[in-house]
C-alpha positions in Angstrom: -0.7 -17.9 8.5 3.0 -17.2 7.3 5.9 -17.8 9.5 7.0 -14.8 9.5 3.4 -13.7 10.4 3.8 -15.8 13.6 7.2 -14.1 14.5 7.4 -11.9 17.9 8.2 -9.2 15.4 5.0 -9.3 13.3 1.4 -10.0 14.7 -1.7 -9.9 12.9 -5.1 -10.5 14.4 -6.9 -14.0 13.4 -7.2 -14.3 10.1 -5.0 -11.6 8.4 -1.9 -12.0 7.0 1.1 -10.2 5.1 -0.6 -10.0 1.5 -2.8 -7.7 3.2 0.9 -5.4 2.7 -0.1 -6.0 -1.0 0.4 -2.9 -2.7 3.8 -2.4 -0.7 4.9 -6.2 -1.9 4.1 -5.0 -5.4 6.3 -1.8 -5.0 8.9 -3.9 -3.8 8.4 -6.5 -6.0 9.1 -4.3 -9.0 12.0 -2.6 -7.1 13.4 -6.0 -7.1 12.6 -6.7 -10.7 14.0 -3.3 -11.9 17.5 -3.9 -10.4 18.0 -7.9 -11.6 16.3 -7.3 -15.6 19.8 -5.5 -16.1 21.8 -8.7 -15.9 18.9 -10.9 -17.9 17.8 -8.1 -20.6 20.3 -5.4 -20.7 19.8 -1.8 -19.4 17.3 -0.6 -22.3 14.9 2.4 -21.6 12.3 0.3 -22.8 12.8 -2.8 -21.3 12.7 -0.5 -17.9 10.0 1.8 -18.3 7.6 -1.3 -19.3 8.8 -2.9 -15.8 7.9 0.1 -13.8 4.4 0.7 -16.0 3.4 -3.0 -14.9 4.7 -2.9 -11.4 2.3 0.4 -10.9 -0.7 -0.5 -12.2 -0.1 -3.7 -10.2 0.3 -1.6 -7.2 -3.8 -0.6 -8.1 -4.7 -4.2 -8.5 -3.6 -4.8 -5.2 -5.4 -1.9 -3.5 -8.7 -3.2 -5.5 -7.2 -7.1 -4.2 -6.8 -5.9 -0.2 -10.2 -3.8 -0.1 -12.5 -6.4 0.6 -10.4 -8.0 3.2 -11.5 -4.4 4.9 -13.3 -5.5 7.8 -16.3 -4.2 9.6 -15.4 -1.0 10.4 -12.8 -0.4 8.4 -9.3 -1.9 9.0 -7.5 -5.1 8.2 -4.8 -6.2 8.8 -1.3 -4.6 10.1 1.8 -5.3 11.6 2.1 -4.4 15.4 5.4 -3.7 16.8 5.8 -4.1 21.1 2.1 -4.2 20.9 1.3 -0.5 18.9 0.7 -0.9 15.1 3.1 0.2 12.6 1.6 0.1 9.4 -2.4 0.3 9.3 -4.6 -1.2 6.0 -8.3 0.7 6.0 -10.2 2.8 4.1 -8.1 5.9 4.5 -4.4 4.2 3.4 -6.4 2.7 0.1 -8.0 5.8 -1.0 -4.3 7.3 -1.1 -2.2 4.0 -2.5 -4.8 4.4 -5.0 -4.4 7.5 -5.7 -0.4 7.1 -5.6 -0.4 4.7 -7.9 -2.6 6.1 -10.3 -0.4 9.3 -10.2 2.6 7.1 -11.0 1.4 4.9 -14.0 1.2 8.6 -15.7 4.0 10.3 -14.5 5.5 7.1 -15.8 3.8 7.9 -19.4 4.9 11.3 -19.2 8.5 9.8 -19.1 7.9 7.4 -22.1 6.5 10.3 -23.7 9.2 12.1 -22.6 12.1 9.3 -24.4 10.1 9.2 -27.5 10.2 13.1 -27.7 12.1 15.2 -30.2 14.1 16.7 -27.1 17.2 15.3 -26.3 17.9 12.4 -23.7 19.1 13.3 -20.4 20.4 10.7 -17.4 17.5 9.6 -16.8 16.4 7.9 -19.8 20.2 6.4 -20.3 20.0 5.2 -16.7 15.9 4.6 -16.5 16.3 1.2 -14.3 18.2 3.5 -11.2 15.7 6.5 -12.0 12.5 4.0 -11.9 14.1 2.2 -8.9 14.1 5.8 -6.9 11.1 6.6 -8.3 9.4 3.5 -7.0 11.7 3.8 -2.8 10.0 7.3 -2.6 6.6 5.9 -4.4 7.1 3.2 -1.4 8.0 5.9 1.6 4.8 7.9 1.0 2.3 4.7 1.0 4.3 4.2 4.4 3.7 7.4 5.3 -0.2 7.4 4.6 0.0 3.6 6.8 0.8 4.3 10.1 -0.3 5.2 13.1 3.1 5.0 14.2 6.1 7.5 15.8 8.6 5.3 14.6 7.3 4.2 11.0 6.7 7.6 10.7 10.6 8.7 10.8 11.0 5.5 8.7 8.6 6.4 6.1 9.5 10.6 6.3 13.0 9.4 5.2 12.4 6.4 2.6 10.2 9.4 0.9 13.1 11.5 0.7 16.2 10.0 0.3 15.2 9.2 -2.9 13.9 12.2 -3.7 16.9 14.5 -3.4 18.6 11.7 -5.2 15.7 12.1 -8.2 15.9 15.9 -7.7 19.9 16.0 -9.1 19.8 12.9 -11.1 19.8 14.6 -14.8 23.7 15.5 -14.4 23.6 17.5 -17.6 21.4 20.3 -15.5 23.6 22.9 -13.7 20.3 23.8 -11.7 19.8 20.1 -10.7 23.0 19.5 -8.8 21.5 23.3 -6.9 17.9 21.7 -6.7 19.1 18.5 -5.0 21.4 20.1 -2.8 19.1 22.5 -0.7 16.7 19.6 -1.2 19.2 17.7 1.3 20.1 20.7 3.2 16.4 21.9 4.4 15.2 18.0 4.7 17.8 16.9 6.9 17.1 19.7 9.4 13.4 18.9 9.3 14.7 15.2 10.0 16.7 16.6 13.0 13.7 18.1 14.6 11.3 15.6 14.0 13.6 13.0 15.5 13.6 15.4 18.4 10.4 15.6 18.6 9.7 12.0 18.4 12.2 11.3 21.5 10.0 14.2 23.1 7.1 12.6 22.8 8.3 9.1 24.0 9.5 10.6 27.5 6.4 12.5 28.1 4.2 9.2 27.7 6.2 6.3 27.7 5.2 5.0 23.5 4.7 5.7 19.9 1.8 5.3 19.2 -0.2 8.1 18.9 -3.5 6.7 19.8 -2.6 6.8 22.8 -0.4 9.8 23.0 -3.6 11.1 21.7 -5.8 9.8 24.9 -2.8 10.8 26.9 -3.4 14.1 25.9 -6.9 14.0 26.4 -6.4 13.4 29.7 -6.6 16.0 32.8 -3.3 17.9 32.8 -1.8 15.6 30.1 -0.7 18.7 27.6 2.3 20.9 28.8 4.9 22.9 27.2 7.1 20.3 26.3 4.9 18.5 24.4 3.5 21.0 22.5 6.6 21.7 21.8 6.9 18.2 21.0 4.0 17.8 18.9 5.2 20.7 16.3 8.9 19.2 15.9 7.2 16.4 14.6 4.8 18.9 12.1 7.9 20.2 10.8 8.3 17.2 9.2 4.4 17.0 7.8 5.1 20.7 6.7 8.2 19.3 4.6 7.3 17.3 2.7 4.0 19.4 2.2 6.1 22.6 1.8 3.6 24.8 4.1 5.8 27.6 4.7 8.0 28.3 7.0 8.9 25.3 5.4 8.2 25.5 2.1 12.1 27.3 0.2 13.3 24.1 -0.6 9.9 23.9 -3.2 10.4 26.4 -5.9 14.3 25.9 -6.8 14.2 22.1 -6.2 10.6 22.3 -9.1 12.6 24.9 -11.2 16.2 22.4 -10.8 14.7 19.1 -11.5 13.1 17.3 -14.6 9.9 18.4 -14.9 8.7 14.6 -14.9 10.4 14.4 -10.9 8.7 18.2 -10.4 5.3 16.7 -11.9 5.7 13.5 -8.8 7.0 16.1 -6.1 4.4 18.8 -6.5 1.3 16.3 -5.7 2.0 13.2 -4.3 4.4 14.3 -2.0 1.9 17.0 -0.4 -0.9 14.1 -1.2 1.3 11.6 1.6 2.6 14.1 3.8 -1.5 15.5 4.1 -2.7 12.4 4.7 -0.8 11.3 7.4 -1.6 15.3 9.5 -5.4 14.0 8.5 -4.4 10.6 9.9 -2.5 12.4 13.3 -4.7 15.4 14.2 -8.0 12.5 13.5 -6.8 11.3 16.7 -6.9 14.4 18.5 -10.5 15.3 17.0 -11.7 11.5 18.1 -10.4 11.4 22.0 -12.0 14.8 22.4 -8.7 16.5 23.4 -9.1 19.4 26.1 -11.4 22.6 24.3 -8.7 25.1 24.9 -5.5 22.9 23.6 -7.9 22.4 20.7 -9.0 25.7 19.9 -5.1 26.8 19.7 -4.1 23.9 17.9 -6.6 24.3 15.4 -6.2 27.8 15.5 -2.0 27.8 14.8 -2.8 25.1 11.9 -5.4 28.1 10.6 -2.6 31.0 10.3 0.1 28.5 9.1 -3.0 28.2 5.8 -3.0 31.8 6.0 0.7 32.3 5.8 1.2 29.3 3.0 -2.3 30.1 0.9 -0.2 34.4 0.9 3.0 33.7 0.4 2.5 31.2 -2.0 0.1 33.2 -4.1 2.6 36.7 -3.9 5.6 35.4 -4.4 3.9 33.8 -8.1 3.6 37.0 -9.4 6.9 37.9 -10.1 7.7 34.1 -11.7 9.0 34.2 -15.5 9.4 30.2 -15.0 6.6 28.4 -15.4 7.6 25.4 -13.0 8.3 27.9 -10.3 4.7 29.2 -11.2 3.2 26.1 -10.6 6.1 25.3 -7.5 4.3 28.5 -5.7 0.7 27.0 -7.0 1.1 24.0 -5.3 2.7 26.0 -2.1 -0.5 28.3 -2.5 -2.8 25.0 -2.7 -0.9 23.2 0.5 -2.2 26.4 2.7 -6.1 25.3 1.2 -6.1 21.7 1.7 -4.3 22.9 5.4 -7.5 24.9 6.2 -9.3 20.8 6.2 -6.8 20.4 8.9 -7.3 23.2 11.1 -11.1 22.2 11.7 -10.6 18.4 11.9 -8.5 19.0 15.8 -11.7 20.4 17.9 -14.3 18.9 15.9 -16.5 15.9 17.0 -16.2 12.3 15.2 -19.2 12.5 13.4 -18.4 16.4 12.3 -15.0 15.3 11.5 -15.9 13.5 8.6 -17.3 15.9 6.0 -14.2 17.7 5.9 -12.3 14.3 5.9 -13.9 13.6 2.9 -13.3 17.2 1.1 -10.1 17.5 1.9 -9.7 13.6 -0.2 -12.5 15.0 -3.0 -10.1 18.2 -3.3 -6.7 15.9 -3.0 -8.6 14.3 -6.1 -8.8 16.8 -8.4 -5.9 18.6 -7.5 -3.9 15.8 -8.6 -5.8 15.8 -11.9 -5.4 19.5 -12.5 -1.8 19.5 -12.0 -1.0 16.6 -13.7 -2.5 18.5 -16.7 -0.5 22.3 -16.0 2.4 20.2 -15.5 1.5 17.7 -18.9 1.3 20.3 -21.4 4.4 22.3 -20.0 6.0 18.8 -20.4 5.2 19.2 -24.1 6.2 22.9 -24.8 9.6 22.2 -23.3 10.2 19.5 -25.4 8.7 20.9 -28.3 10.8 24.1 -27.9 13.0 23.2 -25.0 11.7 26.2 -23.2 10.3 26.6 -19.9 10.1 30.8 -19.8 6.3 31.7 -20.1 7.0 34.1 -22.8 7.6 31.0 -24.6 4.2 30.4 -24.5 3.0 33.0 -26.8 0.6 32.7 -29.2 0.4 28.9 -28.3 -3.5 29.2 -29.3 -2.4 28.9 -32.2 0.8 27.0 -32.5 -1.2 24.0 -30.7 -5.0 24.9 -29.9 -5.3 21.3 -28.0 -2.5 22.2 -25.5 -3.2 26.0 -25.4 -7.2 24.7 -24.3 -5.8 21.9 -22.3 -3.9 24.3 -20.3 -6.0 26.8 -19.9 -8.8 24.5 -18.4 -6.5 23.1 -15.9 -4.8 26.7 -14.7 -8.7 28.0 -14.6 -9.6 25.1 -12.2 -6.8 25.6 -10.4 -7.7 29.4 -10.6 -11.2 27.4 -8.7 -13.5 28.9 -10.7 -17.0 27.8 -12.0 -18.2 25.0 -13.6 -14.3 23.1 -12.9 -13.6 20.7 -11.0 -11.2 23.1 -9.0 -14.5 25.0 -7.8 -16.5 22.3 -6.5 -13.6 20.8 -5.0 -12.6 24.0 -3.0 -16.7 25.1 -2.8 -16.7 22.0 -0.8 -14.1 22.1 1.8 -14.9 25.9 2.7 -19.0 25.5 3.4 -17.0 22.6 5.7 -14.7 25.5 7.1 -17.2 27.9 7.1 -19.8 25.5 9.2 -17.2 24.5 11.7 -17.3 28.5 12.6 -13.5 29.5 11.0 -15.1 31.9 8.6 -11.9 34.1 8.9 -10.3 31.2 7.1 -13.2 30.8 4.8 -12.4 35.1 4.5 -8.2 34.1 3.8 -9.1 31.8 1.1 -12.0 33.8 -1.2 -9.2 36.6 -1.3 -6.1 34.3 -2.0 -8.4 33.3 -5.1 -8.5 36.4 -6.5 -5.2 36.8 -6.0 -4.1 33.8 -7.8 -5.7 35.0 -10.5 -3.5 37.3 -12.1 -0.7 35.0 -12.1 -2.6 31.9 -13.8 -4.1 34.8 -16.0 -1.1 36.1 -16.8 -0.1 32.9 -18.6 -3.7 32.2 -20.4 -3.3 35.4 -21.9 0.1 34.3 -23.2 -1.4 31.6 -25.2 -4.5 33.6 -26.5 -3.8 37.2 -27.0 0.4 37.9 -27.3 1.6 37.4 -31.1 4.4 35.4 -31.8 6.0 34.6 -35.3 6.8 30.7 -33.7 6.0 28.0 -35.9 3.4 25.7 -34.6 5.3 23.1 -32.7 3.6 18.9 -32.6 3.0 17.1 -29.2 3.3 13.3 -28.6 0.1 11.4 -29.1 0.0 9.4 -25.6 1.4 12.9 -24.3 -2.2 14.6 -25.1 -3.9 11.8 -24.5 -3.1 12.3 -20.9 -3.4 16.0 -20.3 -6.9 15.4 -22.8 -7.8 13.3 -19.6 -7.1 15.3 -17.3 -9.1 18.0 -18.5 -12.3 15.6 -19.0 -12.0 14.5 -15.3 -11.8 18.2 -14.4 -14.9 19.3 -16.7 -16.5 16.3 -15.2 -16.2 16.5 -11.6 -17.0 19.9 -11.9 -20.6 19.5 -13.7 -21.9 15.6 -13.5 -19.2 14.0 -11.3 -19.8 16.1 -8.1 -22.3 13.8 -6.1 -20.1 10.6 -6.9 -16.8 12.1 -5.9 -18.5 13.2 -2.8 -20.1 10.0 -2.5 -16.6 7.9 -3.1 -14.5 10.5 -0.5 -17.4 10.2 2.1 -17.2 6.2 1.8 -13.0 6.5 1.6 -12.6 7.8 4.9 -15.9 6.6 6.7 -13.7 4.3 9.1 -11.3 6.2 10.0 -11.1 4.9 13.5 -8.2 6.4 15.8 -4.9 4.5 14.2 -7.8 3.1 11.8 -6.3 0.0 13.0 -8.5 -1.5 15.3 -12.0 -0.8 16.8 -12.4 1.4 19.5 -13.0 -0.8 22.1 -10.1 -2.6 21.5 -7.9 0.4 21.4 -8.9 2.0 24.9 -7.7 -0.8 26.6 -4.2 -0.3 25.6 -4.0 3.3 27.4 -3.9 1.8 30.2 -0.9 0.2 29.4 1.0 3.0 29.1 3.4 4.5 31.6 2.4 7.4 33.7 3.7 11.0 34.0 6.5 10.5 36.7 7.3 6.5 35.6 10.1 5.0 34.0 10.3 6.8 30.5 7.8 9.3 31.7 8.4 13.0 32.5 7.2 16.2 32.0 
């Protein structure tokens, strides 16, 4: 075991070491390489993109390297501070980290194809090393978000994920809307960060700890929930709502998606939501497994369900009048965040055995959503590179101008609606079955009605591609970009037909061992509760 692992700041169970944080080290090492590369080989975009791509692949490989170390019970090494776990390495965190690293590879690929497209180069291409450092720093923050069960680490992770994202949104200085988008993103992010810090300070004052598992057990104790603790919990959830662009914390999303470069928009549309939802699932799973007071659990589940309803409905209705494809997909992503929040709603009041299927359904939905959104944004990127337009009108007669691109876009959009026999339908059906089984039938009705609403704006784009006459010439697209959207279309078709069972089994395995905090077996965590200061002691107030 290394010296640092034996220091007071880092404590690991016997037989574990800092190497269990392999995916994080891969991202950090890649950032260092990108910063040093210009000194050795110059600021070439090709070199920077190659280093970034290798780093993303190494991050994915590190997940498989660490996976065998995840011991019986689904936990491996972590880095506690003051005897409260700050970083968690378990099946759940590795699952999300692997998703993130694969998507990161696809984003870098999309950047490379944009670099070699006929479109004029942007600041992203001229300042490639800095762009990729920011992208990887954001990725590192999101990895930490899904790998922590400590309030302090949540605050650090959210900031580490957000600050580079602010810069990425306005990275291309030639885009006037980019500067505006970045400013709005910073303002909303700063406000939500302040609210989160306030909530964290209240939680520490009430329960005398920042360990989420101990806080959850405190809430489960008699008189463990008060008005102040409810306010504190809500304040902490504001930051998560901001990351997943849940209503009413979504106002930044459409403007940022429209103003930022399409590669950045694609990144934020999926990975930011995946990380936020992963963190939300870890938080609410603790409440579910300690068995909080039923009345409070029902109220919290209903509250999350109402947020899900608002998010779905506002997202879908706001998409109706959009004429920019990126704004339309932005509101679409808000609506899908609402569907995924429905799974989080049923986790709060479910018993551990009943919660597991809901975890699995959410994980499967995220996997399919990743490919649906990547495919849709990939098609939008190639149309933009060829035509210079982000308007939906620019998709007129795309079926004739580039048939393969139109077919791929149609598959992605139909899957985003949730129609059979595509992966979007299978994932949404599985998720709603779990919501129905949990007794929240009203949420299922909301989801079905919103699915019907979403048909209008998705079909509008499909109609534009296939039924609207347009004399514009045929367009060309890079073969690599077509390969990415083709792969996405194949996965969508595959997960909707042949691989439904495989997807479900994989998701169930990834969420099988999500204990309190994911770091220690339940018996080991139970003893920690008695160490928390009682109410009324220094640092404990209500």
